[in-house]
VEXTI-237943 format. One record per atom (N, C-alpha, C, CB): x, y, z. Coordinates in steps of 0.001 Angstrom, whole numbers, plus 500000, padded with zeros to 6 digits. Atoms other than C-alpha are relative to their C-alpha. Last residue first. Glycine has a CB too. Example, Ala and Ser with C-alpha at 12.3 -4.5 7.8 and 13.67 -1.06 7.14 Angstrom:
REM residues 2
499180498810499940
513670498940507140
499230501090500730
500414500462498585
500890498810500000
512300495500507800
500900501200500000
499008500027501246
This chain:
REM residues 407
499129501019500340
512859497801476129
499269499324498820
500323499043501224
499442499728501322
511128501151476347
500794498857499328
500874501166500110
501144500185500855
508899500236479272
500378500232498580
498878500905500395
500396501415500207
511932499456481361
498810499883499075
499670499328501336
499437500652501092
513159503058480704
499538498476499823
501473500101500151
499341501397499519
510464504454483123
500792499412498707
498730498807500553
498580499783500174
509659508042482064
500803498862500195
500464500982500837
498994500562499139
506010507288481640
501407500378499715
499906498602499961
499616498921499295
503272509345479747
501181499528501035
498735500616500689
499514498886500877
502743506970477003
500577501295500676
498864500419499144
498670500197500499
502692504062479319
500621501182499239
499989498839499140
499826500679501260
499591505285480999
501494499984499563
499130500677498930
499328499162501073
499640506273484610
500289499163498760
501353500623500530
498552499682499775
497271504105486525
500625500757498948
500779498803500173
499725499680498748
493461503811487005
501503500639500326
499749498792500713
500150498405499846
492493503885483363
500375500472501425
498430500494499707
499292499206501116
493567500409482308
499948501369499996
499542499676498779
498500499929500044
492808499042485699
500656500676498927
500525498754499991
499377501113500724
489110500096485341
501454500091500113
499602499973498551
499005499547500914
487951502705487805
500733499062499304
500853500752500597
498820500849500035
484894501596489720
500790500633498739
499606498325499837
499621500422501364
482303504397490634
501190499075500097
500330501228499085
500585498914501151
480395505815493478
500402499659498778
500452501488500145
499257500063501187
480767502902496082
499431501013498995
499991498587499450
500926500566501091
479381503517499456
500745500186498674
498516500767499952
499836499515501290
481869503382502315
498700499566499248
501335499461499348
499774498555500177
481658503289506170
499997500350498548
501316500442500637
500699499896501303
480231499935507259
499984501475499795
498504499334499971
499112499896501077
482898499354509973
499259500232498605
500843498746499976
498640499537499686
480437498034512558
500845500138498728
500683499027500986
499380501020499043
476915497652511131
501369500489500211
500009498470499440
500989501030499576
474137499595509095
500788499052501105
499441499097498623
499141501104499512
475833502869508290
499260499001500894
501179500571500769
500013500931500969
473392505204506340
500923498668500436
500483500709498701
501302500568500146
472285507218509340
499975498750498882
499011501198499582
500285500873498949
475841508006510139
498719499275499908
500040500696501178
500594499166498819
476340509468506759
499879498957501176
498438500715499615
501269500036499671
478602507278504533
499446500958501018
499784498815500357
500217500164498515
482034508201503322
498540500067500232
500747501104500867
500348498958499060
482110508270499551
499693499513501372
498870500745499507
501082500192498737
484014505803497461
499735501310500495
500547499067501306
500122498596499466
485993505923493995
498845499656501192
499473501257498689
501365499841499832
487325502342493330
499748501529500576
499457498829500977
500112499251498884
490319501082491704
498702500350500124
500812501072500024
500909498909500018
490904498263489369
500093500834501362
498559499448499756
501330500474499336
494055496325489183
499018501171500009
500232499471501550
501084499549500576
497510496810487663
498768499296500385
500185499980498697
501078500985499967
500748496126489599
498646500666499520
499856499408501475
501327499610499613
503265498663488312
498970498964500032
499563500990499167
500234500597498766
506745497057487978
498721500479500673
501138500230500847
499248499040499000
507860499074484945
499686499810501544
499622501507499640
498441500059500023
507172496030482805
500644500928500868
500556500262498652
499421499540501130
503541495790483966
501538500087500006
499439501229499737
498812498936499712
502312493512486570
500593500526498781
501198499377500826
498633500222500460
498930491931486028
501067500950500411
499999499975498620
499317498815500441
495410491431487379
501276499685499326
500244500904501122
498950500304501099
492875488956488593
500622501449499550
499252499167498622
500405500686501221
491171489621491928
501081499822498933
498885500728499409
499823498958501129
492479492251494328
499569499389498761
501489500510499831
500271498486499630
491509490687497621
499970500881498952
500977500556500890
501448499782499571
490960486897496796
499747501371500403
499606499107501151
499872500257498641
494384486557494659
498459500456500425
501331500860500738
501173500389499769
495250486242491017
499812499751501537
499750498889499173
500342500010498523
498121487863489484
498590499744500148
500347501316500717
501097499218499707
499121486806485975
499700499905501564
498811499548499122
501029500668499559
502611485398485731
498873501011500312
500406499177501126
500427500896501060
505244487089483540
498758499141500544
501243499053499539
500629499319501200
505574489967485845
499456499119499017
500944500844499311
501062499476499482
506314487844488805
499124500723499027
500384500773501000
501094501115499938
508671485858486819
498772500515500503
500388498812500890
500329500331501553
510551489044485732
499001498853500233
501435499483498964
501036499043500356
510475490021489569
499583499739498564
500493501465500182
501165500381499170
512280486661490484
498931501051499617
500341499993501629
500791501114500542
514680487141487582
498775499586500750
500830498858499889
500470499715501364
515720490572488724
499249498844499360
501164500364499130
501322499251499668
515961489429492380
499481500350498563
500226501443501008
500067498837500898
518498486657491519
498727500822499829
500335499557498753
498789499482500036
519029484118494243
500249501366499196
500768498993499526
500269498684499582
515497483205494992
501310500931499932
499419499935501425
498743499369499587
515475479919493155
499553501460500599
501087500116498676
499289500950499125
512866477212492154
501293500772500529
500393498603499176
498766499592500199
511424479704489519
500985499028500594
500139501299500500
499758500383501513
507944478229489686
501369500169499735
499189500861498955
500529501293500174
507663478166493530
500229499571498656
498607499936500324
498856500925499524
509582481403493678
499771498499499731
500211500171501540
498995499801500913
506928483115491569
501167499060500356
500398501450499975
500487500855501083
504116481626493699
501061499984499015
498670500472499383
499838501428499693
505999483070496854
499609499021498819
499144499676501231
498593500136499894
506042486586495286
500323498431500258
500548500963501183
499676500140501530
502366486341494389
501537499769499978
499558501411499062
500692501409500516
501428485558498119
500571499775498486
498122500103499966
499260500987499549
503831488268499357
499520498511499426
499959500122501483
498581499938500645
502304490900497029
500859498911500423
500736501297500337
500048500329501382
498689489846497942
501418499944499291
499116501005499324
500290501333500097
499329489929501834
500070499514498462
498630499769500640
498653500850499292
501338493043501838
499467498602499752
500355500300501898
499038499985500850
498464494732499598
501270499035500238
500335501293499941
500319500862501064
495733493802501880
501129499757498903
498808500546499377
500026501391499506
497435495316504729
499734498912498869
498898499892501092
498718500493499786
498090498336502683
500093498647500579
500676500873500792
499394500358501450
494571498530501491
501410499760500169
499820501176498876
499839498844501030
493557498944505249
500444499280498660
501186501187500505
498757499575500622
492425496075507460
499931501019499059
500607498984499400
500146500530501586
489352495950509747
501455500462499421
498524500843499002
499626499111501138
489905496382513591
500092499484498542
501260500528500302
501231499540500611
487863493819515762
500376501205498797
498991500607501268
500777499307499253
490600493487518213
498779500556499289
500747500947500568
499545498576499587
493339492938515804
498891500650500732
500408500918498746
498570499950499368
493524488992515304
500366501483500373
501150499401498933
499974500774498765
489701488636514846
501308500023500695
499638498618499737
500615499374498819
489778491644512568
500145499164501263
498536500255499740
499102498787499374
492245490042510224
499503500604501256
500111501202499007
498974500823499474
490199486810509838
500997501038500660
500679499060498843
500309500442498620
487219489090509441
501072499159500508
498699499249500080
499960498884499053
489088490750506629
499515499694501464
499164501100499437
498521499774499733
489848487549504689
499907501163501272
500905500610498447
499481501200499223
486082486526504755
501456500259500492
499968498667499079
500574500142498529
484951490105503885
500613498886500728
498447499752500019
499509498925499158
487272490567500911
499378499941501438
499686501359499329
498750500408499754
486149487132499462
500882501090500846
500591499668498679
499834501058499191
482554487886499839
501345499460500387
499352499095499473
500557501259500427
482667491167498198
500152499009501100
500655499502498730
500252499967501404
483597494876498758
499244498828499522
501233500105499274
501271500328500344
483296495121502462
499644499849498629
499240500839500503
500309501293499432
486990495108503328
498645499367499666
500097500115501410
500920499511499002
487702497898500821
499524498597500643
498735500969499331
500453501034499208
490617497623498338
499129500531501106
501124499236500516
500004501087500796
492006499852495643
499396498706500650
501336499802499577
499446501237499335
491118503025497181
499948498887498950
499156499581501342
499719501090501009
489982506576495973
500785498853500735
500877500582498717
498533500437499775
488368509101498465
500116498893498908
500349499401501636
499899500865501155
485313511305498599
501340499645500003
499574500604498689
498694500028500443
484496512605502168
499995499026498620
500974499459501235
499918499318501281
480732513036502528
501414500011499440
499495501410500136
501150500261501015
480623511960506102
500231500824498814
498555500338500583
499392500422501417
484141512159507865
498977499868498918
500741498604500078
498783499041500595
483087514254511004
500291499657498610
501429499845500818
500610498544499883
479806512483512015
500861500981499331
499822500475501508
500991499503501091
480975509251510528
499488501442500090
498771499126500015
501572500233499655
483744509014513271
499283500532498722
499429500895501472
500744498691500147
487351510647512702
498525499781500421
500072500552498470
499618499133499033
489160507527514062
499215501300500048
501350500242499838
500210500682498666
487263505097512022
500321501025501112
500946498671500156
501381499714499917
487627507267508895
499466499484501374
499249499362498800
500244498619499701
491256507249509461
498477500489500170
500634500763498922
499663499637498338
491292503562510035
499987501452500217
501559499478500539
501244500216499329
489506503257506488
500226500239501612
499466498491499655
500096501490499740
492315504839504902
498829499825500860
501298499378500689
500781500263498896
492249508354503090
499995498286500135
498476500719499775
499684501325499501
494869509527500625
499424499831501294
501442499744500059
499564500684501054
493749512485498688
500623498609500265
500870500813499363
498880500864499371
491523513575501570
500554499196498805
499440498959501249
499628501121500796
489349516254499729
501240499241500526
500236500463498620
498800500709499852
487719518745501847
500297498746499189
500077499682501277
500082501588499800
484892520835500597
501477499579500238
499327499143498599
498794500621500604
484421524693501052
500029498371500274
501341500731500644
500185500293501424
480923525905501877
501037499414499107
499668501109499434
499923498826500675
481248527569505141
500065499892498416
501134500679500521
501224499316499630
480013524590507128
500027501385499029
499975500326501734
500832500821501039
483088522678505356
498476500574500228
500114498189500293
499614499749501329
485433525291506952
498966499326499122
501429499510499719
501310499935500792
483756525433510296
500343500328498484
498976501176500632
500099498722500688
487104526189512005
498818500314499213
501043500128499173
499940498851498926
486680523413514391
499932501374499488
501273499935500794
501155500028499475
485832521050511416
499826501190500995
499818498725500564
500781499289500893
489103522130509690
498420499981500423
500244499398498600
499712498781499836
490926520904512903
499007501141498991
501525500002499741
500660499548498717
489379517625512775
500127501468500100
500626499329501273
501530500119500194
490087517214509065
499349500549501345
499514498364499697
500272498833500870
493911518468509568
498344499990499880
500828499848498443
499999498763499288
494180516086512516
499577501204499228
501285500228500516
501012500115498888
492982513017510777
499972501294500724
500326498827501005
501365499877500708
494955513710507452
499086500220501252
499537498578499031
500076498590500566
498294514301509551
498580500136499317
501240500289498886
500309499077499092
497556511051511443
499879501509499766
500816499814500849
499892500484498617
497487509075508424
499459500923501046
501393499728500315
500590501289499693
497969510794505051
500234499797501594
500700498786499067
499312500499499000
498970514002503337
499200498569500343
500088501095501189
498895500903500521
498111515925500238
500830499396501104
500943500776499059
499030500392499020
494839517290501764
500978498935499298
499253499398501316
499479501399500320
493072519083498781
501096499702501203
500739499937498364
498600499948499274
491045521985500003
500442498672499867
499998500452501581
499680501264499368
488107522285497381
501515500190500692
499943498751498835
501319500828499623
485889525217496553
500474498798500432
498939499743498827
499874500985500915
489026527694496794
498784499048500463
501503499342499999
501569500159500477
487870530809498823
500110498957498941
499240501474499338
499741500046501523
491840531432499239
498575499956499165
500933498608499631
499955498698500772
491014532715502701
500011499913498523
501177500753500370
501313499438499689
490022529260503981
499930501312499202
499791500233501589
500899500841500829
493141527714502707
498652500544500015
499964498568500466
499633499478501283
495288530362504412
499083499335498911
501534499737499723
500564498726500135
493204529616507601
500429500524498572
500468500944501186
501442499923500397
493821526094507136
499450501318499768
499185499400500984
500137500618501269
497639526369507151
498560500058499496
500476498593500076
499585498976500719
497658528620510246
499789499565498397
501489500341500438
500985498751499998
495388526177512127
500583501113498910
499919500732501653
500223499634501299
497324522910511106
499254501325499828
499309498950499367
500706498848500043
499034522209514530
499720500409498471
500766501055500782
500860499971498727
500246518735514905
499095501168499836
500870500139501383
500618498644499561
502214517889511674
499122499775501303
499036500646498770
501457499991499792
504456514860510847
499744501368500581
499475498802500963
500396501512499828
505967516022508456
500715499374501203
500386499131498672
498921500993499366
506010519813508544
499322498650500184
500587500531501501
499913500011498557
503321521650506333
501006499069500489
498726499677500596
499352501298499588
503609522754502804
500007500108501390
501440499728499437
499157499871498808
501220525366501444
500464498731500476
499311500670501078
499639501222499319
499237525572498123
501079500437501240
500679498902498857
498774499884499046
497437528166496107
500156498705500577
499853501091501166
499919498629499547
494660528857493586
501101500391500986
498766500323500587
499365499955498733
494982525640491674
500157501452500338
501339499251500003
499000499352499853
492456525628488493
500626499953501584
499628501264499490
499862499339498611
490165523226487072
501213500991500109
500184498867501117
500657498595500329
489504522446483316
500085500568501343
498374499992499375
501308500126499978
490249518587483725
499135501258499930
499735499314501073
500457500648501273
493749518888482623
498467499825499858
500645498626499886
499734499116501178
494503521490485379
499467499425498598
501556500231499904
501005498827499869
492747519288488150
500250500942498728
500237500882501486
501356500588500351
494717516216486815
498950501112500140
499618498738500963
500054500336501466
497981517876486778
498815499554499580
500908499052499613
499933498844500656
497494519435490278
499709499832498436
501313500575500284
501429499582499869
496636515985491604
499771501369499188
499613500190501597
500884500816500990
499895514496490159
498569500465500123
500061498396500292
499712500034501377
501934517288491737
499130499454499033
501052499416499849
500434498747500343
500211517391495118
500239500277498303
500808501040500968
501456500004500075
500555513696495336
499481501347499660
499394499535501284
500446500844501113
504167513731494358
498628500025499970
500458498624500064
499804499334501396
505036516533496808
499506499436498723
501331500135499771
500874498881500100
503181514850499714
500327500747498734
500107500895501221
501384500402500172
504954511597499192
499065501103499707
499540499318501168
500125500529501277
508444513047498877
498565499605499581
500870498875499915
498803501084500423
508399515286501816
499518499280498720
500309498762501257
498894499560500623
506422518433503082
501155498897499957
500415501238500677
498945500404499032
503022517184503827
501425500224499227
499773498369500494
499133501101500378
500843519226501505
501038499751501059
500665500273498673
499256500319498845
497760521337502219
500849498811499799
499125499804501123
499205501095499454
496661522344498753
500609500161501262
500978499682499164
498866499666499005
494252524810497562
500419498835500688
499608501031501045
499385500733498940
491727524026494733
501061500754500610
500501498739499550
498971499239499436
489155525646492282
500653499278501312
499412501393500334
499196499609501027
486935523486490014
501266500899500388
499146500676499074
498910499559499355
484983521451492429
501316500315499272
500212499124500898
500059498517499657
481891521414490289
501146500637500836
498752500241500755
501322499894499347
481079517600489945
500011501541500577
499794498777501246
500991500212500806
483800517132487301
498526500207500672
500220498687499482
500119498947501049
486351518731489328
498760499844499069
501270499989499136
500533498844499270
485615516426492287
500011501078498968
500845500389501314
501529500182499648
485729513189490152
499413501343500608
499789498749501129
500800499731501255
488974514245488432
498475499989500335
500326498888498862
500019498584500581
490585514839491641
499174500160498827
501349500450499625
500738499234499368
489457511629493400
500123501472499318
500361499888501416
501366500516499601
490279508953490846
499242501318500628
500129498670501164
500915500233501184
493262510529488815
498491499639500432
500604498790499106
500399498749500497
494676511961492121
499116499784498724
501245500868499713
500640499311499050
494797508687493934
499385501240499309
500934500318501129
501414500697499692
495858506523491014
498972500861500821
500241498647500859
500804499878501145
498669508931490190
498636499527499979
500597499424499042
500534498641499894
499723509118493811
499392500292498720
501057501049500361
498925499103500034
500117505346494031
499449501440499883
500941499647498855
500428498751500274
498149502297494968
501131500858499582
499311500531501107
500949499256499195
498157498676495797
499436501250499435
500598500323501209
501343500492499918
501393497197494614
499053501005500615
499973498741500770
500749499025499297
504628498543493309
498562499519500096
500102501360499321
501434500025500380
506847495760492131
499393500896500997
499329498533500003
501057499452499247
510602496475492316
498695499650499409
500140501438500115
500099500622498753
513814494851491277
498733500167500774
501030500432500759
500431501189500336
513794496019487592
499889499041501204
500836499519498993
498770501083499747
513843499339489042
499360498850499602
500623499815501586
500383501401500226
511645502681488271
501245498937500127
499352499914498547
499184500789499075
512780505904489881
499806498430499833
499646500425501453
498482499637500074
511600508014486994
500957499217500727
500225501315500460
499785499032501016
508182506119486783
501538500331499961
499117501278500270
500131500606501353
507414503068488690
500054500985498964
498753499245499848
499678501467499779
508389504373492213
500119499141498670
498871499367500903
498748499934500422
507821507949490890
500815498686500115
500589501032500689
499953500604501378
504248507403491441
501341499747499500
499329500858499023
499447499422501029
504858508043495101
499896499229498895
501205500327500226
500972499628501049
502544506225497457
500668500528498811
499021501009500492
499439498814500472
505005504038499543
498913500493498880
501545499742499427
500177498788499256
503124501449501504
500183501436499274
500936499908501092
501464499877499691
502955498483499173
499715501310500367
499531499099501074
500361498683499394
506563497983497892
498566500052499965
500615501235499275
501523500163500269
507455494383497144
499502501303500808
499277498408500614
500771498903499328
511246495039496676
498440499952499797
500515501350499474
501437499747500504
513226492073495496
499337501060501027
499080498515499949
501070500709499347
517029491524495804
498585500507499553
500166500140501514
500765501000500766
519832492518493452
499022499102500774
500944499136499316
499700501360499440
522016494171495992
499337499015499221
499591499839501436
498585500257499871
522097497531494200
500295498621500446
500607500946500925
499467500187501420
518494497342493204
501497499703499986
499737501289499128
500289501325500389
517673496666496892
500380499748498544
498564499715500231
499284500810499545
519558499799497886
499679498467499491
499933500241501326
498722499917500455
517881501958495407
500975498944500649
500448501361500224
500244500404501430
514367500960496332
501341499840499402
499128501059499173
499779501324500081
515320501419500045
499865499398498698
499223499399500840
498867500267499559
515802505009499513
500295498516500003
500103500576501185
499193499528501044
512716505584497485
501473499494500275
499894501567499900
500237500984501068
510609503710500127
500923500199498892
498606500062499490
499203501206499596
512099505798502909
499979499046498895
499462499323501284
498680499642499980
511154509097501134
500845498788500374
500201501137500916
499441500117501394
507817507543500090
501556500365500049
499183501016498956
499294498864500116
506613506664503565
500910500173498829
500671500131501098
500751498724500290
505405503144503600
500993501355500267
498609500043501022
499196498725499994
507917500309503241
499091501227499592
501256499872498973
500928498943499315
505445497256502667
500880501237499698
499675499743501764
501370499951500365
507948494215501747
499418501218500918
499251498513500252
500574498935499001
511593493614501599
498696500523499615
500922501210500140
501060499214500655
512648490433499718
499647500937501205
498679499061499394
500116499942501310
515708488037500138
499036500899499450
499786498847499581
501360499818500273
516923488817503622
500009500081498454
499373501287500747
500349500870501419
520287487353504218
498637499957499640
500393498474500071
500980501088499647
520522488412507945
499606499295498809
498756500524500693
499713501033498731
523988490055507631
498964499027500009
500009500708501501
498616500509499710
524129491834504378
500288498996500942
500740500965500379
499460500595501063
520546492088503205
501336499381500178
500031500881499031
500684501121500403
518971492721506552
500526499108498859
498792500423499689
499720501021498841
521647495027507865
499222498675499649
499477500604501527
498593500359500153
521581497142504501
500398498708501044
500916501385500324
499980500836501303
517723497307504691
501466499394499708
499537500962498711
500918501163499883
517680498368508187
500415499181498866
498429500359499962
499027500807499098
520429500919507668
499343498748500079
500285500608501489
498979500467500901
518389502312504671
500957499084500712
500737501156499388
500603500998500961
515142502491506696
501177499473499238
498874500644498996
500353501176499338
516964504355509410
499496498837499179
499059500325500926
498733500496499601
518424506842507072
499803498756500801
500769501027500769
499296500797500996
515134507311505364
501342499351500296
500189500798498916
498835499234500149
513182508182508520
500771499173499006
500761500273501358
500225499033500960
509525507165508859
501162500814499598
499015500812500434
500371498756499372
510221505425512105
499948501060499019
500916500365501078
499107499033500527
511804502472510121
499779501415500505
499907499979498568
500681498614499960
510294499918512471
500919501130499416
499614500386501530
499194498914499412
511346496375511698
499140501309499875
501450500144499242
500609498837499922
509969492906511001
500752500955500602
498883499897500567
499238498947499080
511266489656509798
499097501263500060
501562500426499375
500376498713500272
509118486872508173
500824500706501074
498422500245500038
499904499165498721
510789483499507708
499591501384499760
501424500018500579
500227498496500212
509754481065504875
500308500683501488
498314500327499436
499859499433498659
511109477326504533
499816501558499764
501475499605500700
499190498681500048
509740475972501363
499953500659501363
499418501035498889
498583500134499814
508902472157501576
500819501428499826
500504498920498957
499546500237501176
505446472379499889
501755499906500143
499394501158499037
500384501159500658
503591471673502994
500806499818498648
498503500052499773
499428501237499204
505514474403504900
499800498690499303
499323499866501410
498489500322500225
504872476859502159
500567498908500680
500823501081500361
499525501435499732
501134476297502084
501377499792499821
499343499032499156
499209500542500893
500430479685500388
500175498512500103
501161500636500067
501041500511500984
497646480330502902
500652499462498753
498992501131499594
500819501073499577
500209480258505636
499051499484498920
499245500418501172
499121501258499936
502913482345503903
499015498759500340
501235500167501209
499752500302501282
500157484879503059
500794498781499887
500602501065499369
501181500586500440
498969484932506677
500243499626498484
498776500974500230
499950501283499392
502557485717507855
498789499167499329
499887500132501639
499049500695500489
502682488644505460
500091498580500465
501084500656500221
500206500305501303
499303489955506641
501035499004499151
499930501253499415
501090501146499951
500258489566510175
499578499722498557
498637500430500913
499259501156499684
503423491708509558
498968498689499929
500690500212501480
499212500498501235
501278494194507697
500832498910500304
500870501044499393
501206500583500823
498763494487510704
500762499436498695
498730501256499583
500151501539499641
501882494970512906
498916499302499129
499572499806501585
499680500565498590
502410498486511483
499984498446500029
498923500538501081
498940500899500406
500641499562508269
500295499136501222
501288500781499488
500381500577501382
497480501725508403
501067498988499540
499868501182498881
501443500762500095
497456501898512243
499738499598498466
498663501060500555
500026501310499277
501238502626512655
498643499259499784
500240500232501551
500397500785501183
501360505619509985
499891498480500608
501160500159498696
501275499715500559
501532508305512681
499400499042499084
500065501166499365
500289498718500284
504271506532514702
498688500284499274
501041500480499298
500080499394498847
505083503223516372
499530501558499810
501323499827500664
500645500798498801
505321500421514030
499579500910501101
501009498933500624
499979499106498901
506094502552510790
499241499129501079
499303501478499656
501073498827500044
507198500126508134
500020500760501199
498541499505499815
499425498787499350
509617497236507152
498797501114499895
501473500507499204
501001498982500054
508368493696506564
500599501274500769
498611499461500651
500216498999499016
511473491573505755
498930501002499820
501136500664500157
500535498807500414
511128488399503804
499806500945501231
498718499737499258
500163498930499084
513603485595504119
499276501097499640
501108500436500367
500409498869500574
513436482385502200
499488501053500926
499082499682499087
501011499478499129
515407479525503886
499593501435498952
500694500344501782
500932500980499754
517922477088502408
498644500586500740
500710498918500831
499922500344498524
520684479615502668
498912498906500519
499796501356500825
498651499514499409
519748480855499149
499907499577501453
500259501679499854
500078498686499813
516800478554497762
501244500494500896
498650500303500597
500151499417501171
517052475180496192
500086501548500330
498699499523499321
498559499834500403
518173473779499620
500169500886498641
500650498514499778
499365498961499381
514664474367500806
501370500436499460
500104499659501312
500600498915500549
513252471851498452
500424501352500423
498730499874500200
499681499875501472
515837469228499210
499377501318499472
499425498727499158
498582499625500088
515282469762502984
500476500241498467
500870498840500683
499951498589499659
511702469447502578
501315500664499926
499509500178501298
500785499154501187
512010466318500569
500099501472500418
498277499563499822
499040500050501048
514488464862503279
499527500825498783
500261498555499615
498959499004499617
512174466011506032
500985500060498968
500672499688501311
500575498783500218
509216464131504205
500945500969500412
498748500150500649
500130499924501470
511368460959503923
499454501496499883
498946498776499319
498711499814500578
512307461091507599
500052500426498650
500705498878500087
499523498721499484
508768461559508700
501460500376499496
499969499944501550
500800498901500809
507724458735506504
500439501465500455
498327499826500258
499585500206501512
510441456382507785
499306501093499269
499561498504499355
498763499299500022
509661457443511495
500549500038498595
500980499373500944
500127498688499869
505963456715510818
501324500776500106
499189500216501087
500584499332501244
506911453405509435
499851501376500112
498709499489499643
498951499945500884
509050452422512428
499533500596498644
500583498639499852
499092498984499527
506266453341514863
501253500150499002
500472499621501472
500650498557500504
503799451576512731
500940501016500461
498436500372500641
500061499674501340
506038448346512831
499461501500499744
499134498961499327
498905499115500275
506777448379516568
499993500352498640
501271499443500351
500133498634499324
503462447227517980
501071500906499317
500245499917501676
501082499370500659
503463444032515611
499848501438500507
498730499204500203
């Protein structure tokens, strides 16, 4: 009598293991490997870094991969914001470690390099961190989905809003690499189309430390808006130094073209108040975003997630849903086609779609950073100025150079 339950448990465990093994065997090498590549130690570490690794693992957990017999491994690496290092990691992961998909990849120069390698190897690129809109425009790939945001979305939201409210003359401080160039280009197009004018621009080294000479040029231009076409630590340092020069007190406005909530936290509301920014996720947007973000904060010493962290979670979750339907991960193009075929639906971005060019479509939001007196609790930093519908947030098909849209 005492031995039957033990035998039964052993039999059930064996059956479950057999089922799990059968399910895993449908995938290459019996395991789904996702590599999270980003900046783990530099100026973008707060907006991506280990938070993105946590988000990918959380997506696997919430998807219930183990219960479905799908073995999933998350790898992580620091590309140090260098295209050559990112390229070497991508080739090592794919050729040696048998990675099936690479996620995150901030720093557009790295993202574009990895994008090409993944296309050559026919794997899947879940790009979240790179901002350049070229990812789904002239550099579009059938192996890539671009989640969360891009330079067109950022410029379309922030640039248009500021010109409409009187900020019709601009001067750009631009990070001198692919992302900065794309953001400057897309914002300048929006400013001109909205009736504004660009008075000048200057390119600063990436990463930058001393912005004084660049800010003095911007100040001398008398432009109403100084557009910061940079991100992370560069944006933080530029805003701090602009405050020291009294630029905003002198009547000029700063426009952070890519601002993350961690940047606002680092600056403090006293310095950041009044900044207008565009984002596709904010932790305090609704009950769903709050619940997930509190889980993130509990694992990160109270720090709230950025839209990149949210995008890694959502993109990995949708990827796994596509694999569950497709039953294989061997052909990257077929996997991405399945992702495009399936409507997206998650608790952070809500319902959406993936366009033929790989652009993930969802609403974007125009926020304004609160005054210190308006903030009621920790990380209560934004007030919503406008919701930009998905159909208006991203580059229209009519303006695209991507051949995937012409099939």
